[in-house]
Structures are given as C-alpha cells and as structure tokens.
MMTF fields as JSON, N, C-alpha, C and O atoms, coordinates in Angstrom:
{
  "mmtfVersion": "1.0.0",
  "mmtfProducer": "UNKNOWN",
  "numBonds": 447,
  "numAtoms": 448,
  "numGroups": 112,
  "numChains": 1,
  "numModels": 1,
  "chainsPerModel": [1],
  "groupsPerChain": [112],
  "chainIdList": ["A"],
  "bondAtomList": [4, 2, 8, 6, 12, 10, 16, 14, 20, 18, 24, 22, 28, 26, 32, 30, 36, 34, 40, 38, 44, 42, 48, 46, 52, 50, 56, 54, 60, 58, 64, 62, 68, 66, 72, 70, 76, 74, 80, 78, 84, 82, 88, 86, 92, 90, 96, 94, 100, 98, 104, 102, 108, 106, 112, 110, 116, 114, 120, 118, 124, 122, 128, 126, 132, 130, 136, 134, 140, 138, 144, 142, 148, 146, 152, 150, 156, 154, 160, 158, 164, 162, 168, 166, 172, 170, 176, 174, 180, 178, 184, 182, 188, 186, 192, 190, 196, 194, 200, 198, 204, 202, 208, 206, 212, 210, 216, 214, 220, 218, 224, 222, 228, 226, 232, 230, 236, 234, 240, 238, 244, 242, 248, 246, 252, 250, 256, 254, 260, 258, 264, 262, 268, 266, 272, 270, 276, 274, 280, 278, 284, 282, 288, 286, 292, 290, 296, 294, 300, 298, 304, 302, 308, 306, 312, 310, 316, 314, 320, 318, 324, 322, 328, 326, 332, 330, 336, 334, 340, 338, 344, 342, 348, 346, 352, 350, 356, 354, 360, 358, 364, 362, 368, 366, 372, 370, 376, 374, 380, 378, 384, 382, 388, 386, 392, 390, 396, 394, 400, 398, 404, 402, 408, 406, 412, 410, 416, 414, 420, 418, 424, 422, 428, 426, 432, 430, 436, 434, 440, 438, 444, 442],
  "bondOrderList": [1, 1, 1, 1, 1, 1, 1, 1, 1, 1, 1, 1, 1, 1, 1, 1, 1, 1, 1, 1, 1, 1, 1, 1, 1, 1, 1, 1, 1, 1, 1, 1, 1, 1, 1, 1, 1, 1, 1, 1, 1, 1, 1, 1, 1, 1, 1, 1, 1, 1, 1, 1, 1, 1, 1, 1, 1, 1, 1, 1, 1, 1, 1, 1, 1, 1, 1, 1, 1, 1, 1, 1, 1, 1, 1, 1, 1, 1, 1, 1, 1, 1, 1, 1, 1, 1, 1, 1, 1, 1, 1, 1, 1, 1, 1, 1, 1, 1, 1, 1, 1, 1, 1, 1, 1, 1, 1, 1, 1, 1, 1],
  "groupList": [{"groupName": "UNK", "atomNameList": ["N", "CA", "C", "O"], "elementList": ["N", "C", "C", "O"], "formalChargeList": [0, 0, 0, 0], "bondAtomList": [1, 0, 2, 1, 3, 2], "bondOrderList": [1, 1, 2], "singleLetterCode": "X", "chemCompType": "L-PEPTIDE LINKING"}],
  "groupTypeList": [0, 0, 0, 0, 0, 0, 0, 0, 0, 0, 0, 0, 0, 0, 0, 0, 0, 0, 0, 0, 0, 0, 0, 0, 0, 0, 0, 0, 0, 0, 0, 0, 0, 0, 0, 0, 0, 0, 0, 0, 0, 0, 0, 0, 0, 0, 0, 0, 0, 0, 0, 0, 0, 0, 0, 0, 0, 0, 0, 0, 0, 0, 0, 0, 0, 0, 0, 0, 0, 0, 0, 0, 0, 0, 0, 0, 0, 0, 0, 0, 0, 0, 0, 0, 0, 0, 0, 0, 0, 0, 0, 0, 0, 0, 0, 0, 0, 0, 0, 0, 0, 0, 0, 0, 0, 0, 0, 0, 0, 0, 0, 0],
  "groupIdList": [1, 2, 3, 4, 5, 6, 7, 8, 9, 10, 11, 12, 13, 14, 15, 16, 17, 18, 19, 20, 21, 22, 23, 24, 25, 26, 27, 28, 29, 30, 31, 32, 33, 34, 35, 36, 37, 38, 39, 40, 41, 42, 43, 44, 45, 46, 47, 48, 49, 50, 51, 52, 53, 54, 55, 56, 57, 58, 59, 60, 61, 62, 63, 64, 65, 66, 67, 68, 69, 70, 71, 72, 73, 74, 75, 76, 77, 78, 79, 80, 81, 82, 83, 84, 85, 86, 87, 88, 89, 90, 91, 92, 93, 94, 95, 96, 97, 98, 99, 100, 101, 102, 103, 104, 105, 106, 107, 108, 109, 110, 111, 112],
  "secStructList": [7, 7, 7, 7, 7, 6, 6, 6, 1, 7, 2, 2, 2, 2, 2, 2, 2, 2, 2, 2, 2, 2, 2, 2, 2, 2, 2, 6, 7, 7, 2, 2, 2, 2, 2, 2, 2, 2, 2, 2, 2, 2, 2, 2, 2, 2, 2, 6, 5, 2, 2, 2, 2, 2, 2, 2, 2, 2, 2, 2, 2, 6, 6, 6, 1, 7, 2, 2, 2, 2, 2, 2, 2, 2, 2, 2, 0, 0, 0, 0, 0, 0, 2, 2, 2, 6, 6, 1, 5, 4, 4, 4, 7, 7, 2, 2, 2, 2, 2, 2, 2, 2, 2, 2, 2, 6, 7, 7, 7, 7, 7, 7],
  "xCoordList": [-67.797, -68.31, -67.048, -66.117, -66.896, -65.81, -66.144, -67.267, -64.954, -65.198, -64.467, -64.675, -63.86, -63.279, -61.859, -61.314, -61.307, -59.86, -58.786, -58.988, -57.663, -56.568, -56.055, -56.179, -55.543, -55.422, -56.651, -56.702, -57.669, -58.792, -59.556, -60.195, -59.491, -60.025, -58.887, -58.077, -58.756, -57.354, -58.018, -59.206, -56.805, -57.103, -57.767, -58.431, -57.743, -58.739, -60.29, -61.202, -60.409, -61.629, -62.485, -63.622, -61.625, -62.05, -62.371, -63.296, -61.659, -61.917, -63.181, -63.929, -63.449, -64.523, -65.906, -66.989, -65.71, -66.769, -66.967, -68.129, -66.148, -66.178, -66.938, -67.828, -66.549, -67.273, -68.754, -69.704, -68.767, -70.547, -71.248, -72.438, -70.58, -71.245, -71.65, -72.695, -70.584, -70.712, -71.72, -72.357, -72.019, -72.936, -74.307, -75.178, -74.451, -75.652, -76.084, -77.207, -75.236, -75.332, -75.847, -76.629, -75.22, -75.56, -77.019, -77.684, -77.622, -78.948, -79.814, -81.034, -79.343, -80.183, -80.41, -81.335, -79.626, -79.696, -78.576, -77.416, -78.953, -77.939, -77.265, -77.975, -75.942, -75.502, -75.291, -75.227, -75.198, -75.212, -76.579, -76.759, -77.499, -79.012, -79.358, -80.089, -78.775, -78.942, -78.27, -78.926, -77.139, -76.492, -76.976, -76.905, -77.521, -78.286, -79.402, -79.69, -80.153, -81.441, -81.243, -82.068, -80.005, -79.72, -79.227, -79.686, -78.428, -78.082, -79.296, -79.426, -80.321, -81.433, -82.223, -82.635, -82.41, -83.116, -82.42, -83.037, -81.065, -80.421, -80.801, -81.151, -80.697, -81.111, -82.529, -82.777, -83.475, -84.805, -84.813, -85.324, -84.067, -84.05, -83.46, -83.924, -82.518, -81.837, -82.845, -82.963, -83.427, -84.643, -85.677, -86.062, -86.222, -87.208, -86.761, -87.561, -85.588, -85.13, -85.855, -86.355, -85.945, -86.596, -85.723, -86.186, -84.287, -83.598, -83.73, -83.657, -83.983, -84.019, -85.437, -85.538, -86.434, -88.016, -87.619, -87.719, -87.214, -87.08, -86.407, -86.796, -85.383, -84.517, -85.316, -85.217, -86.112, -86.982, -88.079, -88.387, -88.597, -89.546, -88.85, -89.37, -87.822, -87.278, -86.743, -86.698, -86.351, -86.088, -87.216, -87.075, -88.438, -89.628, -90.153, -90.486, -90.164, -90.56, -89.86, -90.57, -88.449, -87.852, -88.061, -87.751, -88.614, -88.896, -89.828, -90.935, -89.287, -90.249, -90.205, -90.909, -89.287, -88.897, -87.719, -87.004, -87.646, -86.435, -85.384, -85.588, -84.123, -82.903, -82.822, -82.475, -83.187, -82.897, -83.98, -83.666, -85.263, -86.14, -85.771, -85.935, -85.186, -84.79, -83.651, -83.438, -82.739, -81.463, -82.044, -81.762, -82.795, -83.465, -84.149, -83.905, -85.039, -85.781, -84.727, -84.893, -83.68, -82.735, -82.044, -81.937, -81.544, -80.761, -81.659, -81.268, -83.031, -83.9, -84.209, -84.211, -84.543, -84.586, -83.453, -83.691, -82.243, -81.049, -80.858, -80.514, -81.015, -80.749, -81.838, -81.631, -82.944, -84.088, -84.922, -85.684, -84.83, -85.592, -84.661, -84.663, -83.982, -83.031, -82.144, -81.809, -81.711, -80.804, -81.433, -80.734, -82.569, -83.414, -84.138, -84.085, -84.684, -85.451, -84.764, -85.174, -83.492, -83.126, -82.531, -82.434, -82.229, -81.687, -82.802, -82.531, -84.166, -85.098, -85.763, -85.654, -86.541, -87.244, -88.705, -89.244, -89.093, -90.228, -91.431, -92.221, -91.508, -92.702, -92.376, -93.206, -91.258, -91.256, -91.503, -91.503, -91.757, -91.88, -93.373, -94.08, -93.904, -95.28, -95.421, -94.443, -96.701, -96.956, -96.09, -95.466, -96.026, -95.195, -93.874, -93.327, -93.298, -91.866, -91.88, -91.065, -92.533, -92.561, -92.77, -92.064, -93.686, -93.946, -92.776, -92.455, -92.038, -90.898, -89.949, -89.388, -89.77, -88.725, -88.897, -88.013, -90.24, -90.693, -90.322, -89.746, -90.654, -90.21, -88.835, -88.484, -88.057, -86.786, -85.989, -85.203, -86.219, -85.62, -86.187, -85.619, -87.431, -87.908, -88.451, -88.447, -88.852, -89.507, -90.877, -91.789, -91.098, -92.446, -93.27, -94.246, -92.893, -93.632, -92.664, -91.628, -92.999, -92.3, -93.235, -93.625, -93.489, -94.59, -94.038, -93.244, -94.243, -93.571, -94.613, -94.38],
  "yCoordList": [-84.966, -83.797, -83.218, -82.947, -83.014, -82.33, -80.867, -80.412, -80.234, -78.808, -78.522, -77.429, -79.172, -78.911, -79.456, -79.668, -79.664, -80.272, -79.014, -77.882, -79.389, -78.335, -78.467, -79.566, -77.526, -75.999, -75.253, -74.044, -75.906, -75.249, -74.594, -73.557, -75.164, -74.608, -74.274, -75.158, -73.108, -72.838, -73.196, -73.227, -73.459, -73.837, -72.855, -73.245, -71.757, -70.557, -70.656, -70.572, -70.841, -71.101, -72.361, -72.261, -73.594, -74.865, -74.604, -75.232, -73.759, -73.559, -72.752, -72.969, -71.896, -71.049, -71.858, -71.585, -72.91, -73.736, -74.649, -74.873, -75.081, -75.988, -75.194, -75.741, -73.944, -73.276, -72.955, -72.848, -72.834, -72.588, -73.729, -73.657, -75.038, -76.134, -76.613, -77.199, -76.237, -76.562, -75.464, -75.811, -74.351, -73.543, -74.048, -74.041, -74.519, -75.178, -76.334, -76.354, -77.124, -78.34, -78.133, -78.881, -76.81, -76.307, -75.783, -75.872, -75.233, -74.731, -75.961, -75.799, -77.099, -78.246, -78.565, -79.265, -78.074, -78.289, -79.068, -78.711, -80.368, -81.072, -80.35, -80.129, -80.011, -79.334, -80.439, -79.951, -81.635, -82.53, -82.593, -82.472, -82.792, -82.545, -81.359, -81.346, -80.164, -78.804, -78.916, -78.564, -79.314, -79.213, -80.022, -79.631, -81.241, -82.055, -81.509, -81.571, -80.873, -80.14, -78.924, -78.637, -78.149, -77.05, -77.64, -77.183, -78.498, -79.268, -79.752, -79.389, -80.553, -81.025, -79.562, -79.488, -78.551, -77.582, -76.72, -75.92, -76.993, -76.483, -77.146, -76.506, -78.574, -79.509, -79.281, -79.302, -79.068, -78.565, -77.427, -77.377, -76.259, -75.244, -75.304, -74.593, -76.083, -76.322, -76.955, -76.614, -77.881, -78.561, -77.726, -77.887, -76.767, -75.783, -74.663, -73.729, -74.506, -73.296, -73.104, -74.096, -71.956, -71.887, -72.55, -73.305, -72.424, -73.088, -74.517, -75.058, -75.149, -76.666, -77.127, -78.118, -76.343, -76.649, -76.251, -77.157, -75.05, -74.927, -75.969, -76.309, -76.403, -77.62, -78.935, -79.776, -78.975, -80.26, -80.133, -81.033, -78.894, -78.569, -78.758, -79.475, -78.265, -78.271, -79.595, -79.807, -80.439, -81.665, -82.419, -83.171, -82.358, -82.722, -82.333, -83.138, -81.008, -80.337, -80.528, -80.53, -80.719, -80.701, -81.906, -81.915, -82.921, -84.252, -83.966, -83.446, -84.35, -84.045, -82.818, -82.568, -81.913, -80.538, -80.794, -81.796, -79.75, -79.788, -79.085, -78.155, -79.66, -79.342, -77.852, -77.293, -77.163, -75.561, -74.967, -73.896, -75.432, -74.728, -74.912, -73.98, -76.274, -76.472, -75.771, -75.468, -75.425, -74.472, -73.113, -72.48, -72.649, -71.266, -71.126, -70.14, -71.939, -71.863, -71.839, -71.023, -72.623, -72.896, -71.524, -70.976, -70.904, -69.759, -68.75, -68.195, -68.579, -67.437, -67.706, -66.748, -69.056, -69.335, -68.721, -67.891, -69.176, -68.851, -67.296, -66.759, -66.59, -65.099, -64.157, -63.288, -64.566, -63.718, -64.156, -63.357, -65.303, -65.739, -66.259, -65.724, -67.304, -67.64, -66.656, -66.765, -65.753, -64.765, -63.793, -63.134, -63.706, -62.832, -63.829, -63.507, -64.839, -65.587, -66.717, -67.244, -67.363, -68.504, -68.957, -70.119, -67.954, -68.499, -68.365, -68.823, -67.667, -67.75, -68.958, -69.929, -69.055, -70.176, -70.021, -68.94, -71.06, -71.223, -70.581, -69.805, -70.991, -70.473, -69.116, -68.612, -68.33, -66.761, -65.934, -64.708, -66.656, -65.885, -65.693, -66.575, -64.325, -63.836, -63.197, -62.939, -62.934, -62.23, -61.024, -60.866, -60.109, -58.975, -59.101, -58.268, -60.038, -60.612, -61.185, -60.663, -61.988, -62.15, -60.868, -60.552, -60.304, -58.825, -58.097, -57.702, -57.895, -56.971, -57.616, -56.973, -58.923, -59.709, -59.598, -59.52, -59.616, -59.491, -57.769, -57.502, -56.951, -55.795, -55.231, -54.383, -55.862, -55.572, -56.272, -55.59, -57.328, -58.019, -57.686, -57.973, -57.015, -56.462, -57.862, -58.033, -58.654, -60.047, -59.802, -59.67, -59.731, -59.474, -60.708, -60.666, -61.895, -63.14, -64.2, -64.338, -65.009, -66.321, -67.237, -67.18, -68.028, -69.247, -70.498, -71.104, -70.916, -71.977, -73.217, -74.323],
  "zCoordList": [56.287, 55.591, 54.902, 55.661, 53.723, 53.128, 52.669, 52.455, 52.564, 52.19, 50.828, 50.303, 50.386, 49.018, 49.249, 50.332, 47.847, 47.582, 47.818, 47.379, 48.552, 48.606, 47.123, 46.584, 46.492, 46.844, 46.505, 46.728, 45.969, 45.451, 46.67, 46.495, 47.824, 49.09, 49.962, 50.241, 50.406, 51.189, 52.674, 52.994, 53.48, 54.972, 55.689, 56.649, 55.459, 56.206, 55.859, 56.681, 54.548, 53.834, 54.567, 55.029, 54.55, 55.007, 56.65, 57.165, 57.361, 58.717, 58.845, 59.799, 58.006, 58.093, 57.71, 58.227, 56.714, 56.308, 57.588, 57.928, 58.173, 59.3, 60.478, 61.129, 60.695, 61.911, 61.504, 62.279, 60.274, 59.798, 59.957, 60.264, 59.762, 59.75, 61.251, 61.531, 62.191, 63.65, 64.068, 65.063, 63.639, 63.887, 63.685, 64.556, 62.394, 61.886, 62.983, 63.488, 63.232, 64.161, 65.518, 66.105, 66.055, 67.324, 67.23, 68.262, 66.093, 65.848, 65.659, 65.674, 65.494, 65.212, 63.688, 63.275, 63.046, 61.564, 61.072, 61.273, 60.282, 59.761, 58.433, 57.451, 58.445, 57.361, 56.119, 54.991, 56.225, 55.04, 54.361, 53.149, 55.262, 54.613, 53.965, 52.975, 54.573, 54.0, 52.77, 51.789, 52.581, 51.443, 50.407, 49.241, 50.739, 49.652, 49.099, 47.904, 50.115, 49.686, 48.764, 47.896, 49.004, 48.28, 46.644, 45.598, 46.716, 45.469, 44.851, 43.682, 45.374, 44.656, 44.231, 43.073, 45.028, 44.464, 43.301, 42.598, 43.2, 41.972, 40.643, 39.652, 40.707, 39.826, 39.401, 38.195, 40.259, 39.813, 38.984, 37.865, 39.734, 38.913, 37.495, 36.605, 37.298, 36.201, 34.972, 33.795, 35.657, 34.833, 34.327, 33.169, 35.134, 34.895, 34.235, 34.183, 33.671, 33.039, 31.705, 31.174, 31.149, 29.794, 29.041, 28.186, 29.182, 28.06, 27.747, 26.643, 29.149, 29.07, 28.423, 27.7, 28.752, 28.295, 26.706, 25.879, 26.298, 24.943, 24.047, 22.93, 24.68, 24.105, 24.02, 23.126, 25.082, 24.936, 23.795, 23.014, 23.838, 22.467, 21.267, 20.412, 21.068, 19.973, 19.324, 18.112, 20.298, 19.814, 19.431, 18.466, 20.068, 19.627, 18.179, 17.308, 18.09, 17.081, 15.9, 14.894, 15.702, 14.553, 13.644, 12.452, 14.304, 13.31, 12.243, 12.386, 11.146, 9.764, 9.116, 8.137, 9.691, 9.231, 8.158, 8.149, 7.286, 6.529, 7.286, 8.067, 6.961, 7.603, 7.72, 8.761, 6.506, 6.478, 7.304, 7.824, 7.569, 8.342, 9.763, 10.55, 10.226, 11.535, 11.896, 13.07, 10.791, 11.277, 11.471, 12.489, 10.608, 10.901, 11.972, 12.667, 12.332, 13.661, 14.757, 15.664, 14.783, 16.031, 16.089, 17.186, 14.92, 14.937, 15.789, 16.816, 15.161, 15.8, 17.065, 17.839, 17.59, 18.918, 19.803, 20.68, 19.52, 20.222, 20.144, 21.197, 19.167, 19.071, 19.841, 20.688, 19.327, 19.929, 21.051, 21.596, 21.408, 22.51, 23.896, 25.005, 23.517, 24.58, 25.07, 26.25, 24.431, 24.806, 25.762, 26.532, 25.73, 26.581, 27.827, 29.013, 27.431, 28.532, 28.961, 29.996, 28.203, 28.54, 30.095, 30.49, 30.721, 31.886, 33.099, 34.209, 32.821, 33.6, 33.973, 33.223, 35.188, 35.435, 34.516, 34.28, 34.164, 33.253, 34.034, 33.496, 35.414, 36.168, 36.59, 37.347, 36.249, 36.382, 35.393, 35.503, 34.228, 32.824, 33.02, 33.508, 32.563, 32.405, 31.07, 30.367, 30.713, 29.455, 29.273, 28.223, 30.329, 29.934, 29.613, 28.89, 30.063, 29.849, 28.365, 27.605, 27.95, 26.419, 25.515, 24.557, 25.919, 25.205, 24.934, 23.813, 26.141, 26.223, 25.272, 24.385, 25.468, 24.635, 22.978, 22.124, 22.838, 21.337, 20.905, 19.85, 21.668, 21.404, 21.257, 20.437, 22.229, 22.334, 20.926, 20.268, 20.665, 19.556, 18.171, 17.118, 18.278, 17.0, 16.085, 14.866, 17.056, 16.436, 15.938, 16.755, 14.687, 14.379, 14.589, 15.339, 13.911, 13.937, 14.27, 13.619, 15.344, 15.483, 16.207, 17.373, 15.329, 15.586, 16.199, 15.479, 17.158, 17.9, 17.659, 18.148]
}
C-alpha cells in the first residue's frame, strides 16, 4: 500500500496514514478494499452529477440544430443552470431547487 510520493507526502503524513491503516486492519477492515470502494463511489458520483448528465443530453440534443442555436443554448445552459446545479448529484435535485434556480437567474423560459 502506498501513501503518496515524496515530497508531495511528507514523512510525518505517511506515518499517520500508515498508523490509520494499521488501525483499520486491527478492526478487521482491509484498507485497500476501503480505498477502492471510496474511489469507485467518487467515480459514480462524478458520473451522476448534473453537469455530466447535462453534457450527455446536450451532445445528443445538438444534432440537426443550427450552430447559432447550439451556441446560444450552451451559453444559457452554462450561465443559468450549470452555475447553480452543476456540481450537485442528479438524485439530490428536487423541484424546489429548480424553481429557486429559475428565480435567482431570472430565467423566464428555458425549454430543454
């Protein structure tokens, strides 16, 4: 198990991480399996962010549209929607969040 490269990870930090791993092992938890599970959870969270879903939608939606309309929609998406909801998980967004986003950005109509 590695704890990082020197000099990015100091010797004292590596010792602390080692001690934490030994504590986990003593408690019956495999620190490598835990690290892999956390990394996998981060990847799933990235894949389910509103930004990722919006980008997938936009790539599908833009085919057959005029370049001017595509550019306009992308700018409005970035400035009005992704700036507010982009980092959030798609499962965490509810109707009141969307309503607040519309009110804050003074977005009258945005048809997706």
